[in-house]
C-alpha positions in Angstrom: 0.0 0.0 0.0 2.8 2.4 1.0 4.5 1.6 -2.5 1.3 2.4 -4.3 0.9 5.8 -2.5 4.6 6.6 -3.2 3.9 5.6 -6.9 0.7 7.8 -7.2 2.5 10.8 -5.6 5.4 10.4 -8.1 2.9 10.2 -11.0 1.1 13.3 -9.8 4.4 15.1 -9.3 5.4 14.3 -12.8 2.1 15.5 -14.1 2.4 18.7 -12.3 6.0 19.3 -13.7 5.3 18.3 -17.3 1.7 18.7 -18.2 0.0 21.7 -20.0 -1.1 24.3 -17.5 -4.6 25.7 -18.2 -4.2 29.2 -16.9 -5.6 32.7 -17.9 -3.8 35.9 -17.9 -2.5 36.7 -14.5 -1.3 40.0 -12.7 1.7 40.7 -10.6 1.4 41.8 -6.9 0.0 45.2 -6.1 3.3 47.0 -5.7 4.4 46.0 -9.3 1.0 46.5 -10.8 0.8 50.1 -9.6 4.1 51.0 -11.3 3.2 49.3 -14.5 -0.2 51.1 -14.7 1.3 54.6 -13.9 0.2 57.1 -16.6 3.3 58.5 -18.5 4.1 62.1 -19.1 4.0 63.0 -22.9 6.7 63.0 -25.3 7.8 66.4 -26.8 8.8 67.6 -30.3 10.0 71.2 -30.3 10.1 73.4 -33.5 13.5 74.6 -34.6 13.3 78.2 -33.1 12.3 76.8 -29.7 8.9 78.7 -29.6 6.5 75.8 -29.8 6.4 72.2 -28.8 4.0 69.3 -29.6 3.2 67.0 -26.7 2.4 63.5 -27.6 0.4 61.5 -25.2 0.4 57.7 -25.1 -0.6 54.6 -23.3 2.2 52.3 -22.2 0.4 49.3 -23.9 -1.9 48.0 -26.4 -4.7 45.7 -25.5 -4.7 42.0 -26.5 -7.9 42.7 -28.5 -5.9 45.1 -30.7 -3.2 42.6 -31.2 -5.8 40.2 -32.2 -7.0 42.2 -35.1 -6.5 40.7 -38.7 -2.8 40.5 -39.6 -0.9 39.6 -42.7 2.9 38.9 -42.7 4.2 39.6 -46.2 7.7 40.4 -47.4 9.0 41.4 -44.1 5.9 43.5 -43.3 3.1 43.1 -40.9 -0.1 44.6 -42.0 -3.6 45.1 -40.8 -5.6 44.5 -43.9 -8.8 46.0 -42.5 -7.3 49.4 -41.7 -4.3 49.3 -44.1 -1.6 50.2 -41.7 1.3 48.3 -40.2 -0.3 46.1 -37.5 2.4 46.8 -34.9 2.5 50.4 -35.2 2.6 52.2 -31.7 0.0 55.1 -31.5 -0.5 58.2 -29.5 -3.9 58.9 -28.2 -3.7 62.8 -27.9 -1.9 65.8 -29.0 -1.4 69.2 -27.3 0.5 72.4 -28.2 2.9 73.9 -25.8 3.7 77.6 -26.1 7.2 77.6 -24.7 7.2 81.3 -24.0 4.2 81.2 -21.8 4.1 77.5 -20.7 0.4 77.3 -21.9 -0.8 74.0 -23.1 -3.5 74.0 -25.7 -5.7 71.1 -26.8 -6.7 70.9 -30.5 -10.4 71.0 -31.1 -11.9 68.4 -33.5 -9.5 65.5 -32.5 -11.0 62.1 -33.3 -12.6 59.9 -30.5 -10.5 57.0 -29.5 -7.7 58.3 -31.5 -4.8 56.2 -32.8 -2.3 58.8 -33.9 1.0 58.3 -35.7 3.5 59.7 -38.4 3.4 63.3 -37.1 5.4 65.6 -39.1 6.0 69.4 -39.2 5.6 71.3 -42.5 8.9 72.7 -43.9 8.1 76.1 -42.6 6.8 74.6 -39.3 3.5 76.4 -39.6 1.5 73.1 -39.6 1.7 69.6 -38.5 0.2 66.6 -40.3 -0.5 63.2 -38.7 -2.7 60.1 -39.5 -5.4 58.6 -37.4 -6.1 54.8 -37.7 -9.9 54.8 -37.6 -12.0 51.7 -37.5 -12.1 51.1 -41.2 -9.5 53.3 -42.7 -6.4 55.5 -42.1 -7.3 59.2 -42.3 -5.3 62.4 -42.7 -5.3 65.3 -40.3 -3.6 68.7 -40.7 -3.4 71.2 -37.9 -2.6 75.0 -38.7 -0.8 76.3 -35.6 -1.4 80.0 -36.3 -4.9 79.7 -37.2 -5.6 77.1 -34.6 -7.6 75.1 -37.2 -7.6 71.3 -37.7 -8.4 69.9 -41.3 -9.8 66.4 -41.4 -9.7 64.8 -44.8 -12.3 62.0 -44.1 -12.8 61.2 -47.9 -9.1 60.3 -48.4 -8.3 56.7 -47.3 -4.5 56.4 -46.9 -2.4 53.4 -47.6 0.1 53.1 -44.6 1.0 49.3 -45.2 4.5 50.5 -46.3 5.0 52.9 -43.5 4.5 56.7 -43.4 1.8 57.5 -46.2 2.3 61.3 -46.3 5.1 63.7 -47.0 5.1 67.4 -47.2 5.9 69.4 -50.3 8.2 72.4 -50.0 5.6 75.0 -50.2 4.2 73.9 -46.8 0.7 74.2 -48.4 0.5 70.8 -49.9 1.3 67.1 -49.3 1.8 63.9 -51.3 -0.4 61.0 -49.9 -0.3 57.3 -50.7 -3.8 55.7 -51.2 -4.9 52.3 -52.3 -5.9 52.3 -56.0 -8.7 50.1 -55.3 -10.1 47.8 -52.5 -7.6 44.9 -52.2 -8.7 41.7 -53.9 -7.0 39.3 -51.3 -6.7 35.7 -51.5 -8.0 33.7 -48.3 -5.1 31.2 -48.1 -7.2 29.1 -45.7 -9.8 28.6 -48.4 -7.6 28.6 -51.6 -6.8 25.4 -53.4 -3.1 25.1 -54.5 -2.4 25.0 -58.3 1.2 23.4 -57.8 4.1 23.1 -55.5 6.3 26.0 -54.4 9.8 25.5 -56.0 12.9 27.5 -55.5 16.3 27.0 -57.1 19.8 28.3 -57.2 22.2 28.5 -60.2 25.4 28.0 -58.2 25.7 31.5 -56.6 26.4 31.9 -52.9 23.2 33.5 -51.3 24.2 33.7 -47.6 21.3 35.3 -45.8 20.1 35.9 -42.3 17.1 33.9 -41.1 14.5 36.6 -41.9 11.0 36.1 -40.9 7.5 37.0 -42.3 8.7 36.2 -45.8 6.5 35.6 -48.9 5.9 31.8 -49.1 3.8 31.3 -52.3 2.0 32.9 -55.1 -1.0 33.8 -52.9 1.4 35.8 -50.7 2.9 37.6 -53.7 -0.5 38.5 -54.9 -1.6 39.8 -51.5 1.6 41.7 -50.9 1.2 43.6 -54.2 -2.5 44.2 -53.5 -1.6 45.8 -50.1 1.6 47.4 -50.9 0.7 49.4 -54.0 -0.6 52.9 -53.8 -1.7 55.8 -56.0 -0.1 59.0 -55.1 -2.3 62.0 -54.6 -1.5 65.6 -54.3 -3.5 67.4 -51.6 -3.5 71.3 -51.7 -4.7 72.6 -48.4 -6.7 75.7 -47.5 -10.0 77.1 -48.4 -9.6 76.0 -52.0 -8.5 72.5 -51.0 -8.0 70.3 -54.0 -7.2 66.6 -54.3 -5.7 65.3 -57.6 -3.8 62.1 -58.7 0.0 62.9 -58.8 1.5 59.5 -59.9 -0.3 56.2 -60.8 -0.3 52.9 -59.0 3.0 51.4 -58.0 4.7 50.0 -54.8 6.3 53.2 -53.5 9.2 52.5 -51.1 10.4 56.1 -50.5 10.0 59.7 -51.7 12.1 62.8 -51.1 11.6 66.3 -52.6 14.6 68.1 -53.8 15.8 71.0 -51.5 14.2 73.6 -54.0 11.0 71.6 -54.3 11.3 71.2 -58.2 12.0 67.5 -58.2 11.1 64.4 -56.3 13.4 61.4 -55.9 11.1 58.2 -55.9 12.0 54.5 -55.2 9.6 51.8 -56.3 9.6 48.1 -55.5 9.7 46.0 -58.6 9.4 42.3 -59.6 10.3 39.5 -59.3 9.5 39.2 -55.7 11.6 36.8 -53.4 10.9 34.1 -50.9 14.4 34.5 -49.2 14.6 38.1 -48.4 12.3 41.0 -47.2 10.8 43.6 -49.6 13.7 46.1 -49.2 15.8 43.6 -51.0 13.5 43.0 -53.8 14.2 44.6 -57.2 13.7 48.4 -57.1 14.0 51.5 -59.3 15.0 54.9 -58.4 14.0 57.9 -60.6 13.7 61.7 -60.5 10.2 63.2 -61.3 9.3 66.8 -61.8 7.1 68.6 -59.2 4.2 67.8 -61.6 4.8 64.1 -61.5 6.5 63.9 -64.9 9.3 61.5 -65.2 12.7 63.2 -65.7 15.3 60.4 -65.5 15.7 56.9 -64.1 18.8 57.0 -62.0 19.2 53.3 -60.8 17.6 50.0 -61.3 18.7 47.3 -58.8 18.1 43.7 -59.3 17.0 41.2 -56.7 19.6 41.2 -53.8 20.0 37.6 -52.8 23.6 37.0 -53.2 25.8 39.6 -51.5 29.4 38.8 -50.7 30.1 37.4 -47.2 30.6 39.8 -44.3 28.8 42.7 -42.5 30.7 45.2 -44.7 29.5 43.6 -47.9 27.3 45.8 -50.2 26.1 45.5 -53.6 27.8 47.0 -56.6 26.6 50.2 -58.4 25.0 53.3 -57.0 23.7 53.2 -53.5 22.8 55.8 -50.7 21.1 58.0 -53.4 20.1 61.4 -51.8 19.8 65.0 -52.3 22.6 67.4 -51.4 21.2 69.3 -48.6 22.9 72.7 -49.3 22.0 72.7 -53.0 18.9 73.4 -54.9 18.7 70.0 -56.8 22.0 67.9 -56.7 21.9 64.2 -56.4 24.7 62.4 -54.6 25.4 58.8 -54.3 28.1 56.2 -53.2 29.6 53.5 -55.3 31.9 50.6 -53.9 35.5 50.4 -55.3 36.2 47.0 -54.0 33.3 45.2 -55.7 31.3 45.4 -52.5 33.5 42.5 -51.1 35.1 43.2 -47.7 37.7 40.5 -48.4 39.2 42.5 -51.2 42.3 44.4 -50.1 42.1 48.0 -51.5 43.2 51.5 -50.2 39.8 53.2 -50.7 36.5 51.2 -50.3 33.9 53.7 -51.5 33.6 56.8 -53.7 31.1 59.6 -53.3 29.7 61.3 -56.5 27.3 64.1 -57.4 25.2 65.2 -60.4 23.2 68.3 -60.6 19.9 68.9 -62.3 18.8 68.4 -65.1 20.9 65.2 -64.5 22.3 65.0 -68.0 25.9 66.0 -67.3 28.7 63.9 -66.2 28.8 62.8 -62.5 31.6 64.4 -60.4 33.6 62.3 -57.8 33.8 64.3 -54.6 35.6 62.1 -52.2 37.0 58.6 -51.5 36.9 56.9 -48.2 38.9 54.1 -46.7 36.2 52.3 -44.9 32.5 51.8 -45.9 30.7 55.1 -46.3 28.0 55.7 -43.7 26.9 59.2 -44.0 27.5 62.9 -44.6 26.8 66.3 -43.1 26.7 69.0 -45.8 27.8 72.6 -44.9 28.1 74.9 -47.9 30.0 75.0 -51.1 33.3 75.0 -49.4 33.0 72.3 -46.7 31.3 69.1 -45.8 31.9 66.2 -43.3 31.7 62.5 -44.3 31.9 59.3 -42.2 33.0 55.8 -42.8 33.0 52.7 -40.7 34.7 49.2 -40.7 33.1 46.5 -38.5 36.1 44.1 -38.4 38.3 46.6 -36.4 35.5 48.9 -35.3 37.3 51.8 -36.9 35.5 55.1 -37.9 36.8 58.1 -39.7 35.4 61.6 -40.2 36.6 63.5 -43.4 36.6 67.2 -43.8 36.4 68.1 -47.5 35.7 70.7 -50.0 33.0 69.6 -52.4 33.7 72.4 -54.8 37.3 71.3 -55.3 37.6 67.6 -55.7 41.3 67.8 -56.3 41.8 69.2 -52.8 43.0 66.5 -50.5 40.4 65.6 -47.8 41.5 65.9 -44.2 40.8 63.1 -41.7 39.8 64.9 -38.4 38.8 61.9 -36.5 40.1 58.5 -36.8 38.8 56.2 -33.8 37.4 53.1 -32.5 33.6 53.6 -32.7 33.0 51.5 -29.5 35.3 53.9 -27.7 32.7 56.1 -26.0 35.3 58.1 -24.1 36.9 59.6 -27.2 33.7 60.3 -29.1 33.9 63.9 -30.4 30.1 64.2 -30.6 27.8 65.2 -33.5 27.9 68.4 -35.5 25.3 71.1 -34.8 22.9 71.8 -37.8 20.7 74.7 -38.7 18.1 75.2 -41.4 19.4 76.2 -44.9 17.5 78.6 -47.2 15.8 75.3 -48.4 14.6 74.2 -44.9 17.1 71.4 -45.0 19.6 70.5 -42.3 23.2 71.8 -42.8 26.2 72.1 -40.5 25.7 75.4 -38.6 28.4 77.9 -39.5 29.0 81.0 -37.3 31.9 83.3 -38.2 34.0 80.5 -39.5 33.3 78.2 -36.8 31.2 75.0 -36.5 30.0 73.1 -33.3 29.7 69.6 -31.8 27.5 68.3 -29.0 29.1 65.3 -27.2 27.8 62.9 -24.7 30.8 63.3 -22.4 31.4 59.8 -21.3 34.5 59.6 -19.0 36.1 57.8 -16.2 34.8 60.4 -13.9 31.2 60.3 -15.1 28.9 61.4 -17.9 29.1 65.3 -18.6 27.9 66.4 -22.0 29.7 69.2 -23.8 29.5 71.6 -26.6 32.8 72.3 -28.6 33.5 75.1 -31.1 35.8 74.3 -34.0 37.6 76.8 -36.0 37.6 75.9 -39.7 40.9 77.8 -40.4 43.2 75.9 -38.0 41.0 73.2 -36.7 41.5 74.3 -33.1 38.9 73.3 -30.6 37.5 75.4 -27.8 35.1 73.9 -25.2 32.2 76.3 -24.7 30.3 74.3 -22.0 30.5 71.1 -20.2 28.1 69.9 -17.5 29.3 69.6 -14.1 26.5 68.9 -11.7 27.3 65.7 -10.0 23.8 65.3 -8.8 22.0 65.7 -12.1 22.2 63.8 -15.5 22.2 66.3 -18.3 21.6 65.5 -22.0 22.1 68.3 -24.5 19.5 67.6 -27.2 20.1 70.2 -29.9 20.9 73.8 -30.7 18.0 76.3 -30.7 20.2 79.2 -31.8 23.8 78.6 -32.1 24.8 82.2 -32.5 22.9 83.2 -29.4 24.2 80.3 -27.5 20.7 78.7 -26.9 20.5 75.0 -26.6 17.8 72.6 -25.7 18.8 70.3 -22.8 17.3 67.7 -20.6 17.9 67.3 -16.8 17.1 64.4 -14.7 18.0 62.7 -11.3 17.3 59.4 -9.7 14.0 60.9 -8.5 13.4 63.7 -10.8 11.6 62.9 -14.0 13.4 64.2 -17.2 12.4 67.7 -18.0 13.4 70.0 -20.9 15.2 73.4 -20.4 16.7 76.1 -22.4 20.4 76.7 -21.5 22.3 79.7 -22.7 26.1 78.8 -23.1 27.1 82.6 -22.9 25.1 83.6 -19.9 25.9 82.4 -16.4 22.4 81.7 -15.3 20.3 78.6 -14.6 18.6 77.1 -17.5 15.1 78.1 -18.2 12.4 75.4 -17.6 10.3 74.4 -20.6 8.4 71.4 -19.1 7.4 70.7 -15.6 6.7 66.8 -15.7 6.5 65.3 -12.2 7.8 61.9 -11.1 5.1 59.3 -11.9 6.9 56.6 -10.0 7.1 58.2 -6.6 7.4 54.8 -4.8 10.8 54.3 -6.4 12.1 57.8 -5.5 13.9 56.5 -2.3 15.4 53.4 -3.9 19.1 53.2 -3.3 21.0 53.4 -6.6 24.7 53.3 -7.5 26.9 52.5 -10.4 29.7 49.9 -9.1 32.8 49.3 -10.8 35.0 46.1 -10.5 37.3 43.9 -12.5 37.1 40.6 -14.2 39.7 38.0 -13.2 41.7 38.7 -16.4 41.8 42.5 -15.5 39.0 43.8 -17.7 37.1 46.7 -16.0 33.4 46.1 -15.6 30.5 48.0 -14.2 26.8 47.6 -13.3 24.0 49.5 -11.7 23.0 48.2 -8.5 19.6 49.0 -6.9 18.8 48.2 -3.2 15.4 48.5 -1.5 14.7 52.0 0.0 14.6 50.7 3.5 17.6 48.5 3.3 20.4 49.2 5.8 23.8 48.1 4.3 25.2 47.8 7.8 22.6 45.4 9.1 24.3 42.3 7.7 21.1 41.2 6.0 21.8 39.2 2.9 19.4 39.9 0.2 18.3 37.7 -2.9 19.5 39.2 -6.2 18.5 39.3 -9.7 21.2 40.0 -12.4 20.1 41.3 -15.8 22.4 41.6 -18.8 23.0 41.6 -22.4 26.4 40.6 -24.0 28.2 42.9 -26.4 31.2 42.1 -28.5 34.4 44.1 -28.5 37.8 44.2 -30.2 39.7 45.8 -27.4 39.6 45.6 -23.5 39.8 49.4 -23.1 36.5 50.0 -24.9 34.9 47.0 -23.2 35.7 48.4 -19.7 34.3 51.9 -20.2 31.4 53.1 -18.0 28.4 54.2 -19.9 25.8 54.2 -17.0 25.1 57.1 -14.7 23.7 56.9 -11.0 21.7 60.1 -11.9 19.6 58.4 -14.6 16.0 58.7 -13.5 14.8 55.4 -12.2 12.3 54.3 -15.0 10.7 50.9 -14.7 10.0 50.1 -18.4 7.9 46.9 -19.1 10.9 44.8 -19.7 12.8 46.1 -16.7 13.8 44.2 -13.5 13.7 47.4 -11.4 10.4 46.2 -10.3 11.9 43.6 -8.0 13.7 46.2 -5.9 10.2 46.8 -4.4 9.9 43.1 -3.5 13.1 43.0 -1.3 15.6 42.0 -3.9 18.8 43.5 -4.8 18.8 44.3 -8.6 21.9 44.4 -10.7 21.0 45.9 -14.0 22.9 47.0 -17.1 25.6 44.6 -16.0 28.6 44.7 -18.3 29.0 41.4 -20.2 31.7 42.3 -22.7 32.9 39.5 -25.1 36.3 40.5 -26.2 38.5 39.3 -29.2 41.6 41.2 -29.7 43.8 41.3 -32.8 43.2 38.1 -34.8 41.0 36.4 -32.2 37.2 36.8 -32.6 35.1 37.6 -29.5 33.1 34.3 -29.7 36.2 32.1 -29.7 36.0 32.2 -26.0 32.4 33.1 -25.5 31.3 30.8 -22.7 34.6 31.4 -20.7 34.0 35.1 -20.8 30.2 34.8 -20.0 31.1 32.9 -16.8 33.9 35.3 -16.0 31.6 38.3 -16.3 28.9 36.7 -14.1 31.3 35.7 -11.4 33.1 39.1 -11.3 29.6 40.8 -10.8 28.4 38.4 -8.1 31.7 38.8 -6.3 31.6 42.6 -6.5 28.1 42.7 -4.8 29.0 39.9 -2.3 32.0 41.8 -1.2 29.7 44.8 -0.3 27.9 42.4 2.1 24.6 43.0 0.5 23.6 39.5 -1.0 23.2 35.9 -0.3 25.2 34.5 -3.3 23.3 31.2 -3.0 20.2 33.2 -3.9 21.1 34.9 -7.1 19.0 34.7 -10.3 20.0 35.8 -13.8 17.9 36.9 -16.7 17.9 38.6 -20.1 15.9 39.3 -23.4 16.9 38.1 -26.8 20.6 37.8 -26.8 20.4 38.2 -23.2 18.3 35.0 -23.0 20.8 33.2 -25.0 23.3 34.4 -22.4 21.2 33.2 -19.6 20.8 29.6 -20.9 24.6 29.4 -21.5 25.3 30.6 -17.9 23.0 28.0 -16.4 24.4 25.2 -18.5 28.0 26.1 -17.9 28.4 27.4 -14.3 26.7 26.9 -10.8 26.5 30.5 -10.0 22.8 31.0 -10.1 19.7 29.6 -8.4 17.4 30.1 -11.4 17.1 31.9 -14.7 14.7 33.9 -16.9 15.2 33.7 -20.7 12.9 35.9 -22.8 12.5 35.7 -26.6 15.9 34.0 -27.1 17.6 31.7 -29.6 19.3 28.5 -28.3 20.3 26.5 -31.2 22.7 28.3 -33.4 22.7 25.7 -36.3 19.2 27.1 -36.9 21.0 30.4 -37.8 23.7 29.0 -39.9 24.9 32.2 -41.9 25.8 34.3 -38.8 24.2 35.7 -35.8 24.4 38.8 -33.7 27.9 40.1 -34.5 29.3 36.7 -35.7 30.2 36.9 -39.3 31.4 33.2 -39.7 29.0 30.7 -41.1 28.3 27.2 -39.5 30.4 25.7 -42.1 33.3 28.0 -41.4 33.5 27.0 -37.8 31.0 24.3 -36.7 32.6 24.0 -33.3 31.8 27.6 -32.5 28.1 27.1 -33.4 28.1 23.9 -31.3 29.8 25.2 -28.2 27.7 28.4 -28.1 24.3 26.6 -28.4 22.6 25.9 -25.2 20.4 23.3 -27.0 23.5 21.2 -27.6 24.2 21.3 -23.9 20.7 20.8 -22.6 21.9 17.7 -20.7 24.0 20.0 -18.4 21.0 22.1 -17.3 20.5 21.6 -13.6 19.2 25.0 -12.7 15.4 26.0 -13.0 14.7 28.0 -16.1 11.8 30.2 -17.1 11.4 30.5 -20.9 9.0 33.2 -22.3 8.6 33.9 -25.9 6.1 35.8 -28.0 4.2 33.5 -30.5 4.6 35.9 -33.3 8.3 36.8 -32.9 9.5 38.6 -36.0 13.1 39.0 -35.1 15.8 37.4 -37.3 16.9 34.2 -35.7 14.6 34.1 -32.6 11.8 32.1 -34.1 9.3 30.9 -31.4 10.4 27.4 -32.4 13.8 28.2 -30.5 12.1 28.2 -27.2 9.7 25.4 -28.1 12.5 23.0 -29.2 14.8 24.0 -26.3 12.0 23.4 -23.8 11.3 20.0 -25.3 15.0 19.0 -25.0 15.1 20.2 -21.3 11.9 18.5 -20.5 13.2 15.2 -22.0 16.3 15.3 -20.0 14.6 16.0 -16.7 15.3 19.7 -16.2 13.1 22.1 -14.2 11.7 24.3 -16.8 8.5 26.2 -17.7 7.6 27.6 -21.2 5.3 30.5 -21.6 4.3 31.3 -25.2 2.6 34.7 -25.2 -0.2 34.8 -27.9 0.1 37.5 -30.7 3.2 38.9 -29.3 6.4 39.9 -31.3 10.0 40.0 -30.2 9.0 42.7 -27.6 5.7 42.5 -25.8 3.1 45.2 -26.3 -0.2 44.0 -24.9 -1.1 44.9 -21.2 -2.4 41.5 -20.6 0.9 39.9 -21.8 3.1 42.2 -19.9 1.3 41.8 -16.7 1.2 38.0 -17.2 5.0 38.0 -18.0 5.7 40.0 -14.7 3.5 37.6 -12.8 5.4 34.6 -14.2 8.8 36.2 -13.4 7.6 37.1 -9.9 6.4 33.7 -9.2 9.7 32.1 -10.5 12.0 34.3 -8.6 10.2 34.0 -5.4 10.0 30.2 -5.6 13.5 29.4 -6.9 15.5 32.5 -5.7 14.1 34.2 -2.7 12.8 30.9 -1.2 15.4 28.5 -2.6 15.9 26.8 0.6 12.2 25.9 0.9 12.4 24.3 -2.6 15.5 22.3 -1.5 13.8 21.0 1.6 10.8 19.9 -0.5 13.1 18.2 -3.0 14.6 16.3 -0.2 11.3 15.0 1.0 10.3 13.6 -2.3 10.6 9.8 -2.8 
């Protein structure tokens, strides 16, 4: 009889461990729930002269009902075919206008009920703002005239936002181009359609090494539906009393549009056929052409074939023209870049890319302006005599900044910055821009001087700065650097560089970020623009500090430590701890060891944060440095597992040395690559009591052509892929692991299957594991129901296996 009872107990125990759990959406404890549901202050977008700001109000989360609306996943897009807008767009629910001079906030009369607002943009002269509202059956256009305090609603124009922002201002600030559906889409219901044949793909021997993209086209029905939903007719909408709507260009799949600075031309890129089942729409064939302001074709600039077979490497690009754009300081001059190495990073060559220009009417010869040693990444135009270009090379993390004269191609360019782009301490900042006569952004020039705004990372803290650079001798003068040790400042932009007026943002641990106008030339306190109060008052007394420590190989590390408000460090009490991290690859130890966190950052508990648990009696170690370093010829991932464990041990040792924690009650967690990290740490160390892995990838053979910052394919180094895959080492898992994943994850490499297969492996090998699949959720979670349930799962898991670990041990010992 006793044997029967024991056997029955064992059976019930196994069922409780391994059976499906029928459970509705749950909510975390009251302390956490209150923080999650706290209303947020608005976001702010200020005009260029600092007189007016738009305040954008939003809810933190969608509802699961909204995520459950119809959705088609086509060519890398996710579309709501009922409304014709991206199904994952985050909306605002209200807009107010802030007069910065008086501080008065003004509502806009006539705003839609139950608003879902997006794609807000200022007109070129900033007299109006345009935005869309995703109504129940269609996407509608609204235009607000700030001076007249008048809102126009174009209810009879149903916009097509399936490819993104469907509206673009023309230069007169009196008219827009809008994308609309040419007809009601005639969609194929794949659940009811009868196949006409198999789906066949082939290759003619070319290497086509592509990442594991999701939401791709799968068959002819998908091709048809993609074309039906992506194509638009372009309308010209003239605003005002004599408002007129007319067709500007016929139906096509428009990928981008950009008016020339003078407004006389439009640069248009369209998606062409054939479509692909291997890559997203932005790698389908495309055509880029210039049209007149009346929509008349002027010249085809470029036709790009299907891009399925780039050379290997992150620095690989296609041949031919790319990065086609308007020169911001000229009326109508096109610029583009061409690879000089065939787009192949394996080629050894002095210069990788060349920059060219061609002025309207685009019939003359193109002129070469500049050659760069690495891969071209961008340019800031100044005037006819100077511009600044940037390049970058992944393999050695190098970036260069070139100062050159675009009017004299024979003049030698000057490299004014040559640095490791991961070296935050040496970052010179970004150049200040101002509006040109064409209302485009150009480098601000004042009496022969230009300016940069830098973040100001350093060993001593984060103190942003404004520097002045003399173009005659390239001497640099520091005009301003933050110095308040109790505040975190971020210099956002220049309002008036000649007057020394800059927009800045100040915050502290307990002071919500607010915007100010700071005058660099007047020794006075900055003038407040906003007065947002702290919505998370219960966290205002939480103890926070950035701690620094060393790894066993001497690498400097840091993390942000949170301790409960009422915790006494001298009490000797040992707290449970949750460590949260995300690995980052580096090519040198010095950059890896830099501190990029501030104790003065406002304590903001975002949905994915672990800061919530400081209210539940945990020590929380967040933004924990997890560098993976590969110097010289070594690649970071050559010693991935060893460095992971070394990072984790150093972090635990550092907090343990402070006397704050019970190192036997430490949990670890991470999202995406942080989830991958968590599974590896639990498999290859005994440092943790439990783990939480959200939306991760665990079998690297399912991402065979590279992942994260790994360029090598599986066939280049199968041992790396094997050693780094927690799935391959599931038999070593002895620590409780909570797996959470969105069922509609669209991130490259983190298919939901990754968590499902890993769970099955762990379950089959007898590990303590729980798999939570969140319906309708993508790589990040957006429904309130999903987020609250995720927090409930994490709370239950941490309390059971970390905070009360000894109780679990005792119960395990009592089991037969």
